[in-house]
N, C-alpha and C positions, 0 to 999 in steps of 0.2 A: 404343842399348839392347842390352845383351848378353843372350843367351838363357841361362837357367840350366840347361838340360838338358845332361847329359854323355853323350857317345857314345864307345863303344869301337870301334876299327877294326883289323881284322887284314889285313895285306897292303898295302904301299905301292908296288905295281908300276905298270905302265903305266895301269891303270884306277884302282887304289886311291888313288894319290897325288892325282890331280886331284879325285877325289870327296871325299877327306878335306879337301883345301884349300878346296873350295867350302863345306863345312860350317863351316870356320873363318871364312871370309868372312861367313857368315850369323850369326856370333856364338856358335856352339856351342863348348863345351869338348870337344875331341877328344883321346882317348887312343889311341895307335897302337902296334902291334907289327909288326915285320917282321924277317925273317931277315937282311936287309941293313941293318946298323947305320948305314951312310952315308945310307940313305933316312930312317931315323929321325932322324938328326941334321939333315938338310935340313928335315924336317917340323918339328922343334923350333925351327929358326930362323924359321919362319913363325908360331910361337905354339902349335904342337901340343905334346902331352906324350907321353913314352914310358912304356910300362907297365913 
């Protein structure tokens, strides 16, 4: 069952990436923004969305 809530996340660093990944695992739609575009790309490969 996917959760219909959408979450915006700023910062995919040492703390942010694992936190955002856990939200994805729980079924949330997570939109992320980071200055490092490689982090955004890695997050997108997990199912996250870039802003």
